[in-house]
C-alpha positions in Angstrom: 156.9 175.4 43.7 159.9 173.7 42.2 159.2 171.2 39.5 160.4 167.6 40.0 163.3 166.6 38.0 162.8 163.9 35.3 164.4 161.4 37.6 162.1 162.4 40.5 159.1 162.2 38.1 160.0 158.8 37.0 160.4 157.7 40.6 157.0 159.1 41.5 155.4 157.3 38.6 157.2 154.1 39.4 156.0 154.2 43.0 152.4 155.0 41.9 152.5 152.1 39.5 153.9 149.8 42.2 151.2 150.9 44.6 148.5 150.4 42.0 149.8 146.9 41.3 150.0 146.2 45.0 146.5 147.5 45.6 145.1 145.5 42.7 146.8 142.3 43.9 145.8 142.9 47.5 142.1 143.6 46.8 141.2 141.9 43.6 143.4 138.8 43.3 141.9 135.5 44.5 142.5 134.6 48.2 140.3 131.6 48.6 142.1 128.5 47.2 140.1 125.6 48.8 138.0 123.6 46.3 135.0 123.7 48.6 135.4 127.4 49.4 135.3 128.8 52.9 132.3 129.0 55.1 132.1 132.1 57.2 129.5 133.1 59.8 128.8 136.8 60.1 127.1 137.4 63.5 124.3 139.9 63.6 125.3 143.2 65.0 129.0 142.9 63.9 130.5 146.3 63.0 132.4 146.8 59.7 135.7 147.4 61.7 135.2 144.2 63.6 134.4 142.3 60.4 137.5 143.6 58.6 139.6 142.6 61.6 138.1 139.1 61.8 138.5 138.6 58.0 142.1 139.6 58.2 142.7 137.2 61.2 141.2 134.4 59.2 143.4 135.1 56.2 140.6 136.4 54.0 142.1 139.9 53.7 145.8 140.5 52.8 146.3 144.0 54.2 143.8 145.3 56.7 144.8 148.9 56.4 144.6 148.8 52.6 141.3 147.0 52.7 139.9 149.7 55.0 140.8 152.3 52.4 139.0 150.2 49.7 135.9 149.7 51.9 135.7 153.4 53.0 133.5 154.5 50.0 131.0 151.7 51.0 130.8 152.9 54.7 127.1 153.7 54.3 126.3 150.2 53.1 124.9 147.8 55.6 126.6 144.4 56.1 124.2 141.4 56.0 124.4 138.9 58.8 124.4 135.2 57.9 126.5 132.2 57.0 128.3 132.7 53.8 130.2 130.5 51.4 133.1 132.3 49.8 133.8 130.2 46.7 137.2 129.1 45.4 138.7 132.1 43.6 137.0 134.7 45.7 139.0 137.9 46.3 138.7 140.3 49.2 136.7 142.6 46.9 134.2 139.9 46.0 133.9 138.8 49.6 133.1 142.4 50.6 130.4 142.5 47.8 128.9 139.4 49.2 128.5 140.6 52.8 127.0 144.0 51.8 124.6 142.4 49.3 123.7 139.3 51.2 124.4 137.0 48.2 126.1 133.7 48.5 124.6 132.6 51.8 125.1 129.0 52.8 121.7 127.3 53.1 121.2 124.3 55.3 118.3 121.9 54.9 115.7 120.2 57.1 113.3 117.6 55.6 109.8 116.7 56.8 108.9 113.2 55.7 105.4 112.1 54.7 103.9 109.8 57.3 105.6 111.4 60.2 103.8 112.2 63.4 104.3 115.6 64.9 106.4 114.0 67.6 108.8 112.9 64.9 108.8 116.4 63.4 109.8 117.9 66.8 112.6 115.3 67.2 114.0 116.0 63.7 114.0 119.8 64.3 115.8 119.3 67.6 118.5 117.3 65.8 119.0 119.7 62.9 122.3 121.5 63.2 122.2 125.3 62.8 118.6 125.9 64.0 117.9 127.9 67.1 115.3 126.0 69.1 112.2 127.9 70.3 109.6 125.1 70.3 111.4 123.0 73.1 109.8 125.5 75.5 106.4 125.2 73.9 103.8 122.5 74.2 101.7 121.5 71.1 98.9 123.8 72.0 101.2 126.8 72.4 102.8 126.0 69.0 99.4 125.9 67.3 98.3 129.1 69.1 101.2 130.8 67.4 99.5 129.9 64.1 96.2 131.1 65.4 94.8 127.6 65.9 95.1 126.9 69.6 92.4 124.2 69.6 93.7 122.3 66.6 96.0 119.3 66.8 99.4 119.8 65.2 99.1 116.3 63.6 99.2 116.5 59.8 99.4 120.3 59.7 102.9 120.7 58.3 103.6 120.0 54.6 106.3 117.4 53.9 109.1 118.9 52.0 112.8 120.0 52.2 113.1 123.4 53.8 116.2 125.6 53.4 117.4 127.9 56.2 120.5 129.8 57.2 122.4 129.3 60.4 120.6 130.7 63.5 117.2 130.6 61.9 114.6 129.3 64.3 112.8 126.0 64.3 109.6 127.9 64.6 110.3 129.8 61.3 110.7 126.4 59.5 107.4 125.2 61.0 105.7 128.5 60.0 106.7 127.9 56.3 105.6 124.2 56.5 102.3 125.2 58.1 101.5 127.8 55.4 102.5 125.5 52.6 100.1 122.8 53.9 97.3 125.3 54.2 97.9 126.6 50.7 98.1 123.1 49.2 95.1 121.8 51.1 93.0 124.8 50.1 93.8 124.5 46.4 93.2 120.8 46.4 89.9 121.2 48.3 88.6 123.8 45.9 89.1 121.4 42.9 87.8 118.3 44.6 85.5 115.7 43.1 81.9 116.5 43.9 79.8 114.6 46.5 82.6 113.4 48.7 81.7 112.5 52.3 83.9 115.3 53.8 82.3 118.3 55.5 85.4 120.4 55.2 89.1 120.5 54.2 90.2 119.3 57.7 88.2 116.1 57.3 89.9 115.5 54.0 93.3 116.1 55.7 92.3 113.4 58.2 91.4 111.0 55.5 94.6 111.7 53.6 96.6 110.8 56.7 94.9 107.4 56.8 95.7 106.8 53.1 99.3 107.9 53.7 99.8 105.3 56.4 98.0 102.5 54.5 99.4 103.0 51.0 102.9 101.7 50.1 102.5 101.8 46.3 101.8 105.2 44.9 99.5 103.7 42.3 97.2 102.4 45.0 96.5 105.6 46.9 93.4 106.6 44.8 92.1 103.1 45.1 92.6 102.9 48.9 91.0 106.4 49.1 88.1 105.0 47.1 87.6 102.3 49.7 87.7 104.8 52.5 85.1 107.0 50.7 82.8 104.0 49.9 82.9 102.9 53.6 82.1 106.4 54.8 79.2 106.7 52.4 77.8 103.4 53.6 78.3 104.3 57.3 80.7 101.3 57.7 83.5 101.4 60.2 86.7 102.3 58.3 88.8 99.6 60.1 92.2 101.1 59.1 94.9 99.5 61.2 97.1 102.6 61.4 94.4 104.3 63.5 94.8 101.5 66.0 98.5 102.0 66.2 98.2 105.8 66.6 95.6 105.4 69.3 98.0 103.0 71.2 100.7 105.7 71.3 103.8 104.6 73.1 102.2 101.2 74.0 102.6 100.0 70.4 105.3 97.4 70.3 105.2 96.5 66.6 102.2 94.2 66.7 98.4 94.6 66.9 96.7 92.1 69.2 93.1 90.9 69.3 92.6 93.1 72.4 94.1 96.2 70.6 91.4 95.9 67.9 88.6 96.2 70.5 90.2 98.7 72.8 88.1 101.8 72.9 90.3 104.8 71.9 89.0 107.8 70.0 91.2 106.7 67.1 90.0 103.0 66.9 88.2 102.8 63.6 87.2 99.2 64.3 85.1 100.4 67.2 84.0 103.9 66.0 82.4 104.7 62.7 83.6 107.7 60.7 86.9 109.5 60.7 89.2 109.7 63.7 89.2 113.1 65.5 92.5 114.3 64.0 95.0 113.3 61.4 97.3 110.4 62.4 100.3 111.5 60.3 101.5 114.0 57.8 100.0 113.2 54.4 101.8 113.7 51.2 100.4 115.8 48.4 99.7 112.5 46.6 97.5 111.3 49.5 95.6 114.6 49.7 94.9 114.5 46.0 93.9 110.8 46.2 91.2 111.4 48.8 89.9 114.4 46.9 89.9 112.5 43.6 89.4 108.9 44.6 89.0 106.0 42.3 85.3 105.2 41.6 84.9 101.5 42.3 82.7 99.1 44.3 85.6 98.0 46.5 84.9 98.0 50.3 87.8 96.0 51.6 91.5 95.5 51.1 94.3 93.4 52.7 98.0 93.7 52.4 99.5 91.0 50.3 103.0 91.2 51.9 104.7 92.6 48.8 103.7 96.2 49.3 100.5 95.9 47.4 96.9 95.1 48.5 94.2 92.8 47.4 90.9 94.7 47.0 87.5 93.1 47.4 83.9 94.1 46.9 82.2 91.8 49.4 83.1 90.5 52.8 83.1 87.0 51.5 85.7 87.9 48.8 87.7 89.7 51.5 87.7 86.8 53.9 89.0 84.6 51.1 91.7 87.1 50.3 92.7 87.3 53.9 92.8 83.5 54.2 95.0 83.3 51.1 97.4 85.7 52.6 97.5 83.9 55.9 98.1 80.5 54.3 101.3 81.8 52.9 102.8 81.9 56.4 102.4 80.1 59.7 102.7 80.9 63.3 101.1 80.4 66.7 99.5 83.9 66.6 97.9 84.9 63.4 97.1 88.6 63.6 95.5 88.8 60.1 93.2 85.9 60.8 92.1 87.5 64.1 91.4 90.7 62.2 89.3 88.8 59.6 87.2 87.2 62.3 86.7 90.5 64.1 85.8 92.2 60.9 83.1 89.7 60.4 81.7 90.2 63.9 82.0 94.0 63.6 80.2 93.9 60.2 77.3 92.1 61.9 77.3 94.5 64.9 77.4 97.6 62.8 75.2 96.3 60.0 
């Protein structure tokens, strides 16, 4: 074979150098210039050939044929479906590393708020962009059957937190994490509870915590309100927590509680029925769960909202009536709901005494 001349050799070397520079530029130089990066959704089941074509069409690969050569040694690697963020400065090579490693996924969020009903949870999930809905075709019992608790109400069963997910995750997968987190937290809290509480099991504590969640506005008052609840249970007194009235009214609640509402017999009316309601009435926070399992030890049996977010606590009905009267005299109106509740409380104390 005839050896190349010095001129031919220089030409070959020059072409090789040019190709190397072109290859390095094409594959390794930044291609994403946007400050926020580029969001890219890789659909499950996409082939590598289809992915390279789509990346090229979106301007994320400079030379498709050259990139195919670069990716050939990685042909046995599996690409990972999901929604990615290719950051500013990303190169075709770094983009490829992301999709075969599954790193740099774009996570969306969905937040469950303490105090929500399960109806509100369902509504929030339905409005969350990027989630595939499965629970719209399921009633509450079917949803709880999925968690192995077909006879349990979904109220209060899902821990309030912010949950991260990727596009096309299901709403049921978010609920599954929230359910497990609530069970884990409740179990740990129950196992470290204060002795001699009037709860037969952790579920009863969850119910109590939901009442505290709806009554307490100030975090500092949760253990004290929980202490009142515990004291009344131990004395077999009706709890008389207004949020149970509201929950029992369901869609009939219009923002006010009337005299008739207080005596309407629903399973959740704690003015009419002693003990805890049959299920939680809302999602309790970790603080409310901890409060009912570690309540303040006091002699308080009553409290009334002062209108500033706090409550006035009382040890006797006489003190409580004075506190309610004081709250009422700070405002006026034809219908005085608080005064009616005070009068009914007096009657119910006599009835249940």
